[in-house]
N, C-alpha and C positions, 0 to 999 in steps of 0.2 A: 504494500500500500504506500502511496506517496504521502509524505508528511508536509503539512502546510499550516502555519499558525492561523488563528482566527483573524488577526489583523491583516496578515498577508492575503488570506482568502478574500477579504473584502476588496483588496486593491487589485486583484488579478483582472486584467482586461482580456477576456476570451475573444478570439478572433470571430468575426461574424460568420454565422453558418450559412454562407451564400451558396447558391447552386454551383458556382464555379469552384469554391473551396471544397464542397462535398465531392465534386468530381475528382479533384486532385487527390483528396484523402483516400478515396476508394481504390486508387491505383496501388496503394502500399502493399497489400498482400501479394498481388501479382508480381511486383518488383522483387519482393523477398524471395518468391519461388523461382521466377525466371532468371533473375540475375545472380542471386546468391545460393539458390538451391535448397532453401529451407521451407518447410511446409507451414510453419506457424511461428509467430513471435513468442519470446519468452518473457515471463514476468511483466514488468511495466513497459516493455519496449513498444507494444502496440499503442498505449495511451500517449507515450512520449512522441512517437512518430506522427500520430494523428494531430497532436497539438502543434507540433513544429511545422508540419506540412501546411496546416491552415494559417500559419503566420504568427504563431504565438512564441513568446520568449520562454526559455526554460533553463532551470538549473538542475542538472542531473547528477546525483550521487549514486554510484553503482560500483560494486566491488570489481576488482580485477578479474577478468574472465566472464563478466556478466553480459557482455555484448554492447558496450558503449558505442563502438564505431557505427554499428547499424542504426543507432538512434539519430545520427546526422547523415549517414550515407544514403539511406532510403529516402528521407525528405529531400536531400540534394538532387537525387535522380528524378523524383516526382516533380519537384518545382522546375527543374530544367526542362523536363518533357512538356510542362505546361507553359513554356515560353518565358519563365521568370528569370532565367539566366544562371550564372555560375555561383557556386558556394565556395567561400574562402575558409579554409581550415587553418587555424592558428595552432602550430605544433612546435614544441621546443627542441626536438631532436632530429638530426639528419637521418639517422638509421631508421627511426620510426617512419619518417616520411617516405623513405625509399621502399620499405617493405609494404606500407599501406598502398602506395601508388602501384607497386608491382602486383599486389593482390587485386586491385581494382582493374588493372589491365587484363589480368587473367579472367576476370568476370565480364570483360567486354565494356567497361565503363571508361570514358575519356577522362583521364586524370593526369596531373603533373605536379611537380614541386619546384619551388624556388628557394635555393639555399646556396651556401658557399661552395658546395661540391661541383656546381655548374660553372663552365667558362662564361665569359661575358657574352659570347655569341649564342651559347646555349640558353642563357637566361633571357636574352632578347627574343629568341625564337619562342620560348614559353609565353612571354608577354604578348607577342603578336598573336599567338593562338588564342590566348585569353580574350583579347580584344575582338578577334574574329568570331567568337562564340563557339570555339572548338573544344573547350574544356568544361567538364561538369563540376569537378572538384579540384581546387588548387590548394596545395599545402604550402605554407610559408611560416617562417619563424616570426615571433612578435617584433623583433628588431626591424625586419624588412617590411612588415605590414604597416608600420607607423612612419615609414620614410615619406618625405614629400612626393617623390616620384611615384611610389606605389599608391599613395592616397589620391594622387591626380588621376591615375588610371581607374581607381574605384569610383571617383567622381564621374568620369565619363560613362562607366557602366551603369551607374545609378541614374544618370540623366537619360540614358537609353532604356531604362527599365529592365536591365539585365544583371542585376545584383540580387541574388535570390536569398542568401543566408550566410550568417557568420557562425562558425563552430569554433569554440575556444576550448581546446583539449588541455588536460592537466591544469584545470583552473585553480587548483590550490596554490599554484606558483605565484599567484597575485597577492597572497596573504603573508604578512610578516610573521603571523602566528603559526603558519604551516611549517612542514618539515623540509620544504624545497623552494624557499622564497627566491624569486627572480625579479629584480627591480624592473626589467624591461616589460613585464606583464602589466605594470601599473599604467603604462601609456595606452593600453587598449581601451581606456574610457573614451578615446576619440571615436571609436566605432559607433557608440550610442549617440554621442553628441553630434557627429557629422552625418550619420545615416540613421536617423531615428525611426524610419519606417521599415528598415530591414530587420527581420527577426534574428535573434541570437540564441544560441544554445551553448551553455557552458557546462563542461563535464569534468568530473574528477572521481577517482576511485576511493578517496578518503578525505574526510574533513570532519573534525569535531565541531561542536556548536560555535565555538569562538571563531574558528577558521571559516566556517560556513557564513557567519554573519559578515565577516570581513570580505569574502568573495562577493556577496550581495552588494555591499557598500562600494567596494572598489570598482566593480564592473557595472555599477548602476543597474542592478537587476531587481530592484524593489518591486517592480510590476510583474516579474517572471513567476511562472508556476514552478514550484519545487517538487521534484520527484526523488524520493529517498528510498532506494531499494534496501532490502535486508543486507547487512554487512556480513552475514554468516557465510562461511565457506566450509560446509560440513565435511568435505573430503579431505581437509587439511587437519592433521593431528598436531597439536601444539605441545611441545616439550621444552621446559626451561630447567637447566641443570646447573648446579653450583660448579664454578670453575676451579679445577685443581691442576691438571696438566693439559692445557688446551690442545696441543698438537696430538698427544696420545689419545685424548678423548675424541677428537675429530676423526682420526684414523680409525678408531674402533667403531665409531658410528657409521662411517662410509663402508668399511670392509664388512661389517656384520649385517648392515641393513640396506645399503644402497650400492653394492658392487655393480659397476657397469651402468649406473643411472646418470642422467644429466642432473646437475645441481648447481647451486650458487652458494659460495661461502663468503660472507661479508666480514671484513676486518676494519679496524679503526684507522690503521696507519699504512702507508705505502710499503714501509719496511716489512711489516708483518704479512702483507699480501704476497710479496716476493718470497719470503721465507716459507710461508705456508704452501704456496704453489710448488716450490722446489721439493719440500718434504713429501707432498702428495705424489709428485712425479717419481721420486725415488722409491716409493712404495707401490708403483705400478698403476697409479690413478692418472688418467688423461686429464691433467689440470693445466690451466692457463692463468696468468696474472692480468689484471686490468686496474689501472689507476691513472690519475691525471698527469703523473710525472713520466709516464712512458711516451715514447715517440708516437705521434698521431697515427702513423702507418701501422705500427705494431698493435696499437689499441684496436684499429679497424680490422686487422687480420684476425686478431684473437676473438673479437666479437663475431665476425663472420663465421669462424670455425665453430663457435659455440652455437650459433643459430642454425647452421647448416648440417653439422655432423651429429651423430648419435653419441650419447654417453660422455660428453665433455663436461668437466666441472670448471666453472669460472670462479676464481678467487679474486675478490675485488673490494675496493672501497665503495662508498655509496655513490661515487661518480658513475657507477654502472647500474643500469636496470630500468630507469624510467622508459616506458614505451616498449619494453621487451615483450614480444607477443608469443614467444616460444611456448607451445602448449604442453610439452612433455617434460617439464622440469619437475623431478620427483622429490627434491628437497631444497630448502633454503636454510642454511646454517649461519648463525651469528657467533663469531668467536669473541666479539666484544659487544657490550650492551649498546643499543642505539640511543638516540637523544630522547625519544618520546614514543608513545604508542602509535601515533599516526605514521611515523617513519617505519616502525616495526611492522605495522599492518600492511603498509604499501609494499614493503620488501618481501614479507612472507607471502603476500598475494601473488607473487610471480611463480609460486609452486602450484602444480596441479590445475593449470588453466583448462585442461581437457576434461576435468571433472573426475579423474581417477584418483585413487589414494595418493597422498603426498604428505610430507612432514615439514613442519617449521620447528627447528631445533636451535636453541640458544644457550650459550654459556654466559654466566654473569658472576661477578665477584666484587669484592670491596674496592679494588683499584678502579674498576669500571665506574662505580658510583663517584669515587673521588675525582676521576678525570672529568666526567660529565659535569659535576658540580663546579669544578674549578673553571671549566670553559665558560660556564654561565656567569660566574662571579667576576671573571676577568674580562668579559666582553665589554666593548665600549657602549653597549646599548643602554637605554634608559632603565630606571628601576622598575617601571611598569612591565616592560618586556621581560626583564629578568625574573620577575615574580611569576609571570605566566609560564616561562620556561621551567622554573623550579617546580611548579605545580605539575607540569607535564612529565618531568623526570620522576617525581614522586609517584605519579599514577603508574608509570612503567615499572618502578621498583615494587609497588604494591602487587602488580601482576606477577612479577617474578617470585615474590615471597608468598603469594597466595596459597592457601591450603584448600580452597574450594575450586569449582570448575573454572578453568582458564577461559573458556569460550564465553561463559556468562559474564565474566569481568570485562573481557575484551569488547563484547557487544554493548555492555552497559556504558562503556566509555563513549560510544557513539550514540547513546540515547535509546538503545534497543533492548527490550526485555527478552529474556530467554530462559530455558530450562537447562539443567546440567546435561552435557552432551554425550557422556559415556565414551568419548573418543579423544580425551586429552590425558596427559600423564597423571593429573590429580584425580580424575574420575577413574582411571584404570588401576592406579595404585595410590590410594589416599594416603597422604603423609601424616606423620605424627606431629602434634602441636605442643609447644612448651611456652611457658611464661618467662620471657626474658627480662622482665622489669627489674628483678633483683640484680641480674648480671649487668644491666645497663647502668644502674645506680653505682655499682661497684667500679665499673669501668670509668665512669665520669669522676668518681671520687679519686681514683688512682691518677687520672690525668691532672686533677687539681693538686694533689699532694706531691706529685713529681715536680710540677712547676714551682710549687711553694718551697720544696726542699732544695732544688738545684738552681732555680732562677732561669732555667731554660726548658724548652719543650722537647718531647721525644716522640718517636713514631709509634705506629700501632703495634708492631711486633714486640717492642720493648715494654710497652704498657701491659700487653697481654702476658708477657713473661713474669712481670711483677705480680699481677693479679693471680696467676696460676702457681706462684711460688717457685719459679725456676731460678736457680742460683747461677745465672750465666756470668761470664767475665764482666760484661758491661753492667749488669745489675749490681754486682759486688763492688765494681770500680766506683760507682756513684753512691754507694751506700743505700741503694733503694730496697735492699733486703731488710732494712730497718723500718721501712714505712709501715704504718698501721694497716694498710690494705694488702701487704705482702702475703700471698697465699690464701687470701680470703675467697678467691674464686677457683680454688683447686678442683672443685667438682665440675667445672665447665671445661669442655674440650675447646681446642683452638678453633675448629670450624664453627662451633656455637658462638664464640665470642666475635668471630669475624662477621657472622650473620647479624649479631647485635650492632656491631659498628656500622655495617651497611645501612641499617635503619637509622641510626643516630646521625650519620653523615648526610643521608638523603633528606632527613627532616630538619637539618640545620641545628640539631641538638649538640653537635660537636663539629668543629671546623678542622680542615686539613690545610696547613700552611705550606703551599708549594715552594715558596721562596726559602723556607727553612727545612728543606729535605723531607717534605711530607709529614711534618710533625703535627701532633694533635693539640688543639686548644679548646677551652670551653667557650660557649657563646651565650647570648641571652636565652636561647632556647633550651640550654642545659638545665635551667632552674626547675622547670616543670617535671622533668624526669627525676632529678635529685630529690625533689620533695614527694615523689611518688604520685604526682597528679596525672601522669600519663602512663598507661599500661603499654608494654611492648610484648605483643604476642608474635611468635615466630614458628616457622616450620622446622622440624628436625633436619639436620644436615644428613643426607643419605650418600653413602659411598657408591661408587659405580659398581653395578652387579658384575661379579666375576664369572668368567667361563660361559658367557651368554652364547646360546646356540646360534650358529650362522643361519640366517633365514634363506629360503629359496629366493633366487633372483626374481625381482618383480619390476623389471624395466618396462618402459612404455609398450614396447612391442609385445611382450608376453602378457602384460596386463590387459591390453586391448584385445588380444587374440585368445585370451584364456578360454573362452567358450567355444572356440572354433574346432571343428574336426581336424584330423591330421591332414586331409586333402585341402581343406580351407586354409589351414595354416601355411601349407606350401604355396598356395595362391597368394596369400597375404605377403609372404616373404618376397615372392617374385614381383608383386606390385610395388613393394617398398624399394626394391632395387631399381625398377624402372623409374619410379618417382624421383629417386636421387639423381639419375642421369638427366632427367628433364629439368630439375631444379638447378643443377650445375650449368646446364646450357643456357638457362634464362637468368642466371646469377641471382637466384632467389632462394630463401629457405624452403626446405621440402614441404613444410606445412602450408605454404602459400599455394602450392599446386593442389594438394589434397591433404586433409587431416587424416591421421591414423584411423580415426573412427569411420571415415568414409571408405578407406581402403578395406577395413575389416568387414564393413557391410557388403561391399562388392564381393570380397572373398567368400563370405558366407553364402551369398546368393548364387554365385557362379553363373552369371548371365551369359547368354550366347548371342544376344542381339542388342543393338544400340537402344532399341525401344525399351528393353528390360532395365537399362540403366537409368531411365527417366524416373524421377521421384526419389532416387537415393539421396539422402540428406547430404548437402554440400556439393551437389552437382547441378549447377545452373545451366542455362541454355548454351552459353558461350563455351563452357568447359566440356559439355556434352559434344558439341560440334568439334572442338579442338582435340579432345582426347578419347572420345568414345571408341573409335576403331582401334586405336593403339591399346587401350585397356583390354579389349576383346582379344587382340593378338597375344598380349602377355598371358592372359588367362588360358588361352588355347595351348600355349607352349609350356605352362607351369606343370 
């Protein structure tokens, strides 16, 4: 169901239900079937498409893999066929533009992109085709859309009545509260101000209430109808694990559960990206690095290999991922904690876009909390921004430390109520809970007494040694074995105390001074804990289960083809090999030609005529014409 506040509902200006509009709207189902090869819309797609085709503005929040592209591609085709002109799609990534345009060409839709990958002559040719009315969808970056030259061309199109629609993809980039703020998106307000009669649809896969409100304000979408789909991705299993030995934990996870699968591993730093990729390669995993410090050609080659080949693991910073449409990513792993739940949700959403089982696996530890908190505190931003960011970090830590259903907490962050899922780590193996209030008070008391006794601050390890009564050389050197808190926490394990410290750092009850070698110091927030006014409830620290049985490989091919007979599986393998050749010759990812699910459906059917291929999900009229005979030839020889 779409969400819309009462105030917003009053302001919505629905397009007039004219006979002309009704005629355009009625073309949507046939476009979906003939062009894209799908029998019916999913979820709210039909309502969104109908609203936008008829000329209404829309803000669409739909999870990754939910089919956002069709929400503007179908209206663009319908409005162009009705003589209303071209659609301009604002997109932030060159790779995404290339693949989307390639997919539209495969479906027989005139589309193009304007970006820095084109030569001056090539860009001029695209512009001439746009002005001649030969392009249905034009993809362009926000920086280009707002240039005087491009706006002048849009002015001409508008004067001629040939500017049909603006689609603003990755709309959360406009918000400073979002996880991927891009200042150039702010300039897109010019579209509403300069072309008030041209409908706009803004789309994003993630936005909490604060970010959503900012999108509405910044893009002047106060009159737009809001469509908020469920954020639930039931095929993704969420697992958040305490960090102990990151490299060993990641290797165990991949080797035991995702051998041969495509996946993404996110790391905080470029150095860790390269070290992790090398470690994985040494253990036989087909892994590639990706970060902004690599040569642009290397980044592009690595991204192309990830998109086009099976079973590649991309190890990357968050510079990688927005707009990645690869459907068969079986896992997304975080070796370091992200900044907030929005970023975490967006990144984990790149797993399992095909609807098959996938995992979101994250390691988190005290140092992650310290690093994220420090980045917020040391940023040049205003205090209001810092407070919002601290709140977002606290929400992510609460998700990590939660003892109840991960999915319930995750969806609640986006304002969606749900029931325990039975498919996250907490549901499958409920953790034990303990009251860490006493440990928190003793930790803070030790920080205070160390500072009082020595006049200087010390780090977390030293403070924990004192509390646990460990007579290390450093403890005895400074006489800290004489403190009243020495040994008072002997009953607490080091993992338990680190868990307590994570909570205290995240909530501002203790500070970590980066300039003084990550030493601990008390804050104003320490008082409530020391007085026992705030309870600290924590999950028990669980060690990694030993000797876990290696599971049967469940890569995309085997997962899709699991229900096929031996003969059908042979046909499926032959179709995949043929698809790979076609994709290479077209310089496109294989899934742009046909999804695995489409190939599996063909393999199961075993058709002997082109007519029998009609109606298979994912085969539109253009693809049937282009590939029908070839598919039959492959099947006959399989």
